[in-house]
Backbone and ligand atoms as CSV (ligand in chain L), in Angstrom:
chain,resi,resn,atom,element,x,y,z
A,1,UNK,N,N,-13.234,23.320,19.452
A,1,UNK,CA,C,-14.227,23.400,18.366
A,1,UNK,C,C,-15.009,24.695,18.453
A,2,UNK,N,N,-15.005,25.497,17.303
A,2,UNK,CA,C,-15.652,26.738,17.218
A,2,UNK,C,C,-17.161,26.544,17.316
A,3,UNK,N,N,-17.898,27.393,18.157
A,3,UNK,CA,C,-19.241,27.353,18.313
A,3,UNK,C,C,-19.564,26.330,19.451
A,4,UNK,N,N,-20.467,26.582,20.294
A,4,UNK,CA,C,-20.586,25.668,21.483
A,4,UNK,C,C,-21.430,24.422,20.922
A,5,UNK,N,N,-21.176,23.320,21.533
A,5,UNK,CA,C,-21.837,22.130,21.172
A,5,UNK,C,C,-23.347,22.150,21.242
A,6,UNK,N,N,-23.887,22.902,22.128
A,6,UNK,CA,C,-25.251,23.116,22.294
A,6,UNK,C,C,-25.762,23.937,20.942
A,7,UNK,N,N,-25.110,25.017,20.551
A,7,UNK,CA,C,-25.450,25.818,19.446
A,7,UNK,C,C,-25.477,24.899,18.200
A,8,UNK,N,N,-24.415,24.037,17.997
A,8,UNK,CA,C,-24.210,23.339,16.785
A,8,UNK,C,C,-25.235,22.185,16.761
A,9,UNK,N,N,-25.654,21.670,17.975
A,9,UNK,CA,C,-26.629,20.518,17.971
A,9,UNK,C,C,-27.937,21.233,17.443
A,10,UNK,N,N,-28.387,22.437,17.870
A,10,UNK,CA,C,-29.485,23.115,17.594
A,10,UNK,C,C,-29.634,23.328,16.085
A,11,UNK,N,N,-28.462,23.813,15.393
A,11,UNK,CA,C,-28.461,23.868,13.994
A,11,UNK,C,C,-28.675,22.687,13.285
A,12,UNK,N,N,-28.045,21.670,13.687
A,12,UNK,CA,C,-28.105,20.308,13.012
A,12,UNK,C,C,-29.675,19.813,13.126
A,13,UNK,N,N,-30.079,19.791,14.347
A,13,UNK,CA,C,-31.541,19.418,14.508
A,13,UNK,C,C,-32.602,20.288,13.828
A,14,UNK,N,N,-32.293,21.714,13.729
A,14,UNK,CA,C,-33.069,22.542,12.988
A,14,UNK,C,C,-33.106,22.319,11.473
A,15,UNK,N,N,-32.059,21.852,10.910
A,15,UNK,CA,C,-31.815,21.758,9.500
A,15,UNK,C,C,-32.000,20.361,8.997
A,16,UNK,N,N,-32.473,19.449,9.904
A,16,UNK,CA,C,-32.686,18.050,9.302
A,16,UNK,C,C,-34.097,17.584,9.782
A,17,UNK,N,N,-34.409,16.669,8.943
A,17,UNK,CA,C,-35.798,16.050,8.975
A,17,UNK,C,C,-35.748,14.623,9.290
A,18,UNK,N,N,-36.488,14.080,10.281
A,18,UNK,CA,C,-36.554,12.740,10.596
A,18,UNK,C,C,-37.299,11.890,9.519
A,19,UNK,N,N,-36.746,10.971,8.991
A,19,UNK,CA,C,-37.339,10.048,8.082
A,19,UNK,C,C,-37.952,8.803,8.908
A,20,UNK,N,N,-39.292,8.684,9.092
A,20,UNK,CA,C,-39.738,7.635,9.797
A,20,UNK,C,C,-39.313,6.279,9.344
A,21,UNK,N,N,-39.178,6.020,8.009
A,21,UNK,CA,C,-39.028,4.845,7.412
A,21,UNK,C,C,-37.664,4.338,7.942
A,22,UNK,N,N,-36.523,5.154,8.046
A,22,UNK,CA,C,-35.264,4.678,8.393
A,22,UNK,C,C,-34.568,5.269,9.615
A,23,UNK,N,N,-35.306,6.284,10.116
A,23,UNK,CA,C,-34.756,7.147,11.191
A,23,UNK,C,C,-33.416,7.986,10.698
A,24,UNK,N,N,-33.345,7.923,9.498
A,24,UNK,CA,C,-32.274,8.924,9.050
A,24,UNK,C,C,-32.723,10.338,9.314
A,25,UNK,N,N,-31.601,11.091,9.692
A,25,UNK,CA,C,-32.025,12.565,9.747
A,25,UNK,C,C,-31.489,13.296,8.285
A,26,UNK,N,N,-32.484,13.592,7.546
A,26,UNK,CA,C,-32.171,14.107,6.142
A,26,UNK,C,C,-31.756,15.579,6.298
A,27,UNK,N,N,-30.509,15.862,5.851
A,27,UNK,CA,C,-30.044,17.263,5.966
A,27,UNK,C,C,-30.838,18.059,4.949
A,28,UNK,N,N,-31.391,19.244,5.246
A,28,UNK,CA,C,-32.097,20.029,4.386
A,28,UNK,C,C,-31.365,21.342,4.061
A,29,UNK,N,N,-30.095,21.471,4.541
A,29,UNK,CA,C,-29.426,22.570,4.245
A,29,UNK,C,C,-28.361,22.455,2.992
A,30,UNK,N,N,-27.398,23.237,2.990
A,30,UNK,CA,C,-26.381,23.208,1.730
A,30,UNK,C,C,-25.794,21.783,1.777
A,31,UNK,N,N,-25.542,21.402,0.387
A,31,UNK,CA,C,-24.951,20.154,0.198
A,31,UNK,C,C,-23.580,20.182,-0.550
A,32,UNK,N,N,-22.742,19.252,-0.539
A,32,UNK,CA,C,-21.531,19.263,-1.326
A,32,UNK,C,C,-21.836,19.116,-2.719
A,33,UNK,N,N,-22.652,18.178,-3.029
A,33,UNK,CA,C,-23.128,17.908,-4.407
A,33,UNK,C,C,-24.596,17.686,-4.278
A,34,UNK,N,N,-25.171,17.308,-5.448
A,34,UNK,CA,C,-26.667,17.275,-5.387
A,34,UNK,C,C,-27.311,16.328,-4.447
A,35,UNK,N,N,-26.616,15.188,-4.406
A,35,UNK,CA,C,-27.129,14.165,-3.340
A,35,UNK,C,C,-26.138,13.672,-2.235
A,36,UNK,N,N,-25.098,14.438,-2.226
A,36,UNK,CA,C,-24.024,14.177,-1.283
A,36,UNK,C,C,-24.160,14.806,0.146
A,37,UNK,N,N,-23.000,14.805,0.702
A,37,UNK,CA,C,-22.850,15.209,2.010
A,37,UNK,C,C,-23.368,16.645,2.270
A,38,UNK,N,N,-23.943,16.829,3.495
A,38,UNK,CA,C,-24.284,18.249,3.945
A,38,UNK,C,C,-23.205,19.103,4.328
A,39,UNK,N,N,-23.209,20.391,4.241
A,39,UNK,CA,C,-22.109,21.176,4.828
A,39,UNK,C,C,-22.679,22.342,5.608
A,40,UNK,N,N,-21.972,22.720,6.472
A,40,UNK,CA,C,-22.362,23.916,7.411
A,40,UNK,C,C,-21.096,24.581,7.669
A,41,UNK,N,N,-21.380,25.939,8.210
A,41,UNK,CA,C,-20.343,26.779,8.686
A,41,UNK,C,C,-20.242,26.530,10.227
A,42,UNK,N,N,-18.977,26.262,10.561
A,42,UNK,CA,C,-18.580,26.117,12.063
A,42,UNK,C,C,-17.525,27.058,12.187
A,43,UNK,N,N,-17.853,28.297,12.812
A,43,UNK,CA,C,-16.904,29.550,12.788
A,43,UNK,C,C,-16.541,29.960,11.393
A,44,UNK,N,N,-15.312,29.889,11.150
A,44,UNK,CA,C,-14.958,30.314,9.665
A,44,UNK,C,C,-14.759,29.058,8.767
A,45,UNK,N,N,-15.117,27.828,9.194
A,45,UNK,CA,C,-14.874,26.657,8.476
A,45,UNK,C,C,-16.117,26.148,7.948
A,46,UNK,N,N,-16.018,25.640,6.643
A,46,UNK,CA,C,-17.237,25.113,6.074
A,46,UNK,C,C,-16.845,23.457,6.143
A,47,UNK,N,N,-17.706,22.946,7.041
A,47,UNK,CA,C,-17.447,21.607,7.388
A,47,UNK,C,C,-18.524,20.676,6.981
A,48,UNK,N,N,-18.312,19.208,6.872
A,48,UNK,CA,C,-19.172,18.335,6.532
A,48,UNK,C,C,-20.102,18.041,7.870
A,49,UNK,N,N,-21.364,18.163,7.624
A,49,UNK,CA,C,-22.376,18.084,8.697
A,49,UNK,C,C,-22.239,16.852,9.404
A,50,UNK,N,N,-22.026,15.741,8.754
A,50,UNK,CA,C,-22.169,14.306,9.360
A,50,UNK,C,C,-20.898,14.061,10.535
A,51,UNK,N,N,-19.781,14.761,10.051
A,51,UNK,CA,C,-18.839,14.657,10.945
A,51,UNK,C,C,-19.018,15.562,12.176
A,52,UNK,N,N,-19.458,16.815,11.910
A,52,UNK,CA,C,-19.831,17.631,13.047
A,52,UNK,C,C,-20.919,16.936,13.923
A,53,UNK,N,N,-21.855,16.340,13.282
A,53,UNK,CA,C,-22.924,15.688,14.206
A,53,UNK,C,C,-22.283,14.509,15.131
A,54,UNK,N,N,-21.401,13.794,14.420
A,54,UNK,CA,C,-20.700,12.816,15.225
A,54,UNK,C,C,-19.986,13.349,16.465
A,55,UNK,N,N,-19.396,14.339,16.173
A,55,UNK,CA,C,-18.555,14.965,17.284
A,55,UNK,C,C,-19.402,15.693,18.220
A,56,UNK,N,N,-20.408,16.267,17.824
A,56,UNK,CA,C,-21.446,17.105,18.780
A,56,UNK,C,C,-22.261,16.120,19.786
A,57,UNK,N,N,-22.821,14.990,19.011
A,57,UNK,CA,C,-23.720,14.203,19.772
A,57,UNK,C,C,-22.976,13.033,20.394
A,58,UNK,N,N,-21.838,12.583,19.872
A,58,UNK,CA,C,-21.214,11.328,20.211
A,58,UNK,C,C,-19.867,11.467,21.015
A,59,UNK,N,N,-18.933,12.251,20.268
A,59,UNK,CA,C,-17.624,12.250,20.807
A,59,UNK,C,C,-17.228,13.498,21.803
A,60,UNK,N,N,-17.955,14.682,21.500
A,60,UNK,CA,C,-17.754,15.816,22.246
A,60,UNK,C,C,-16.514,16.412,22.009
A,61,UNK,N,N,-15.772,16.061,20.892
A,61,UNK,CA,C,-14.550,16.758,20.467
A,61,UNK,C,C,-14.325,16.472,18.894
A,62,UNK,N,N,-13.517,17.295,18.367
A,62,UNK,CA,C,-13.175,17.012,16.928
A,62,UNK,C,C,-12.546,15.850,16.752
A,63,UNK,N,N,-12.972,15.127,15.631
A,63,UNK,CA,C,-12.422,13.727,15.141
A,63,UNK,C,C,-11.243,14.098,14.354
A,64,UNK,N,N,-10.197,13.409,14.770
A,64,UNK,CA,C,-8.989,13.560,13.878
A,64,UNK,C,C,-8.503,12.175,13.603
A,65,UNK,N,N,-8.078,12.037,12.278
A,65,UNK,CA,C,-7.483,10.763,11.982
A,65,UNK,C,C,-8.472,9.626,11.666
A,66,UNK,N,N,-9.643,9.874,11.703
A,66,UNK,CA,C,-10.697,8.868,11.433
A,66,UNK,C,C,-11.714,9.278,10.392
A,67,UNK,N,N,-12.143,8.204,9.610
A,67,UNK,CA,C,-13.206,8.468,8.697
A,67,UNK,C,C,-14.518,8.142,9.340
A,68,UNK,N,N,-15.436,8.943,8.946
A,68,UNK,CA,C,-16.902,8.668,9.489
A,68,UNK,C,C,-17.762,7.825,8.358
A,69,UNK,N,N,-18.109,6.631,8.619
A,69,UNK,CA,C,-18.752,5.688,7.704
A,69,UNK,C,C,-20.276,5.756,7.981
A,70,UNK,N,N,-21.018,5.859,7.017
A,70,UNK,CA,C,-22.477,5.893,7.204
A,70,UNK,C,C,-22.838,4.444,7.132
A,71,UNK,N,N,-23.466,3.968,8.315
A,71,UNK,CA,C,-23.970,2.438,8.177
A,71,UNK,C,C,-25.409,2.360,7.544
A,72,UNK,N,N,-25.973,3.579,7.343
A,72,UNK,CA,C,-27.305,3.553,6.594
A,72,UNK,C,C,-27.120,3.882,4.953
A,73,UNK,N,N,-25.757,4.200,4.729
A,73,UNK,CA,C,-25.484,4.223,3.207
A,73,UNK,C,C,-25.923,5.563,2.608
A,74,UNK,N,N,-26.511,6.416,3.403
A,74,UNK,CA,C,-27.054,7.829,2.817
A,74,UNK,C,C,-26.090,8.915,3.331
A,75,UNK,N,N,-25.512,9.434,2.211
A,75,UNK,CA,C,-24.449,10.417,2.585
A,75,UNK,C,C,-25.081,11.825,3.112
A,76,UNK,N,N,-26.352,11.949,2.848
A,76,UNK,CA,C,-26.998,13.229,3.295
A,76,UNK,C,C,-27.528,13.038,4.797
A,77,UNK,N,N,-27.499,11.771,5.365
A,77,UNK,CA,C,-27.851,11.557,6.685
A,77,UNK,C,C,-26.992,12.073,7.750
A,78,UNK,N,N,-27.526,12.882,8.655
A,78,UNK,CA,C,-26.598,13.451,9.683
A,78,UNK,C,C,-27.036,12.787,11.142
A,79,UNK,N,N,-27.715,11.713,11.129
A,79,UNK,CA,C,-28.012,10.950,12.382
A,79,UNK,C,C,-26.787,10.349,12.875
A,80,UNK,N,N,-26.201,10.838,14.053
A,80,UNK,CA,C,-24.844,10.315,14.420
A,80,UNK,C,C,-24.951,8.929,14.773
A,81,UNK,N,N,-26.010,8.235,15.062
A,81,UNK,CA,C,-25.945,6.912,15.451
A,81,UNK,C,C,-26.227,5.994,14.174
A,82,UNK,N,N,-26.060,6.687,12.950
A,82,UNK,CA,C,-26.061,5.938,11.633
A,82,UNK,C,C,-24.656,5.951,11.269
A,83,UNK,N,N,-23.729,6.225,12.097
A,83,UNK,CA,C,-22.289,6.406,11.669
A,83,UNK,C,C,-21.386,5.746,12.570
A,84,UNK,N,N,-20.344,5.288,12.101
A,84,UNK,CA,C,-19.080,4.797,12.863
A,84,UNK,C,C,-17.792,5.514,12.499
A,85,UNK,N,N,-17.037,5.675,13.426
A,85,UNK,CA,C,-15.660,6.371,13.235
A,85,UNK,C,C,-14.787,5.203,12.977
A,86,UNK,N,N,-14.165,5.137,11.736
A,86,UNK,CA,C,-13.119,4.049,11.338
A,86,UNK,C,C,-11.856,4.736,10.837
A,87,UNK,N,N,-10.839,3.877,11.004
A,87,UNK,CA,C,-9.541,4.284,10.338
A,87,UNK,C,C,-9.614,4.269,8.894
A,88,UNK,N,N,-8.732,4.837,8.123
A,88,UNK,CA,C,-8.744,4.873,6.725
A,88,UNK,C,C,-8.999,3.327,6.279
A,89,UNK,N,N,-8.006,2.460,6.793
A,89,UNK,CA,C,-8.052,1.133,6.140
A,89,UNK,C,C,-9.530,0.571,6.461
A,90,UNK,N,N,-10.018,0.721,7.710
A,90,UNK,CA,C,-11.184,-0.010,7.829
A,90,UNK,C,C,-12.302,0.718,7.067
A,91,UNK,N,N,-12.245,2.011,6.739
A,91,UNK,CA,C,-13.356,2.692,5.937
A,91,UNK,C,C,-13.159,1.988,4.436
A,92,UNK,N,N,-11.967,1.745,4.070
A,92,UNK,CA,C,-11.930,1.207,2.555
A,92,UNK,C,C,-12.624,-0.035,2.699
A,93,UNK,N,N,-12.379,-0.936,3.638
A,93,UNK,CA,C,-13.240,-2.144,3.640
A,93,UNK,C,C,-14.628,-2.092,3.908
A,94,UNK,N,N,-15.096,-1.026,4.535
A,94,UNK,CA,C,-16.448,-0.866,4.794
A,94,UNK,C,C,-17.343,-0.390,3.541
A,95,UNK,N,N,-16.659,0.134,2.439
A,95,UNK,CA,C,-17.420,0.645,1.396
A,95,UNK,C,C,-18.435,-0.305,0.871
A,96,UNK,N,N,-19.665,0.125,0.788
A,96,UNK,CA,C,-20.674,-0.855,0.195
A,96,UNK,C,C,-21.252,-1.597,1.374
A,97,UNK,N,N,-20.783,-1.483,2.642
A,97,UNK,CA,C,-21.442,-2.320,3.677
A,97,UNK,C,C,-22.416,-1.383,4.522
A,98,UNK,N,N,-23.637,-1.637,4.318
A,98,UNK,CA,C,-24.661,-0.913,4.945
A,98,UNK,C,C,-25.508,-1.841,5.808
A,99,UNK,N,N,-25.496,-1.495,7.185
A,99,UNK,CA,C,-26.080,-2.508,8.145
A,99,UNK,C,C,-27.626,-2.051,8.306
A,100,UNK,N,N,-27.866,-0.741,7.816
A,100,UNK,CA,C,-29.303,-0.369,7.997
A,100,UNK,C,C,-29.859,-0.078,6.676
A,101,UNK,N,N,-31.096,-0.319,6.609
A,101,UNK,CA,C,-31.682,-0.091,5.285
A,101,UNK,C,C,-33.046,0.301,5.254
A,102,UNK,N,N,-33.810,0.484,4.125
A,102,UNK,CA,C,-32.980,0.433,2.904
A,102,UNK,C,C,-32.320,1.718,2.517
A,103,UNK,N,N,-31.349,1.724,1.624
A,103,UNK,CA,C,-30.652,2.980,1.211
A,103,UNK,C,C,-31.616,3.725,0.339
A,104,UNK,N,N,-31.691,4.968,0.687
A,104,UNK,CA,C,-32.591,5.735,-0.208
A,104,UNK,C,C,-31.922,6.752,-1.019
A,105,UNK,N,N,-32.649,7.378,-1.974
A,105,UNK,CA,C,-32.087,8.387,-2.754
A,105,UNK,C,C,-31.936,9.668,-2.159
L,1,ZN,ZN,ZN,-29.126,7.344,8.163
């Protein structure tokens, strides 16, 4: 992974805000769409922040072949403990399944 894990974790923590209501980490940096996923530069790649967060804080390596599902339902959330890594088939089944709530705008 380009960039050290420590550097990336600092960027993620520095650009997100803890919401006391749900413990979501609301990404305050650039977004893919108005309400959608956060994005950030990792080396020369523009990547989805929630995937990078999962890798940095939980897996320690780049995730391949798995989808990251938000169990809080908030696409802008980058709290790696609000996510689970699923296969494509599992992810399709998981659509609309949010174990944490409430889902926020
Ligand atoms: Zn969340």
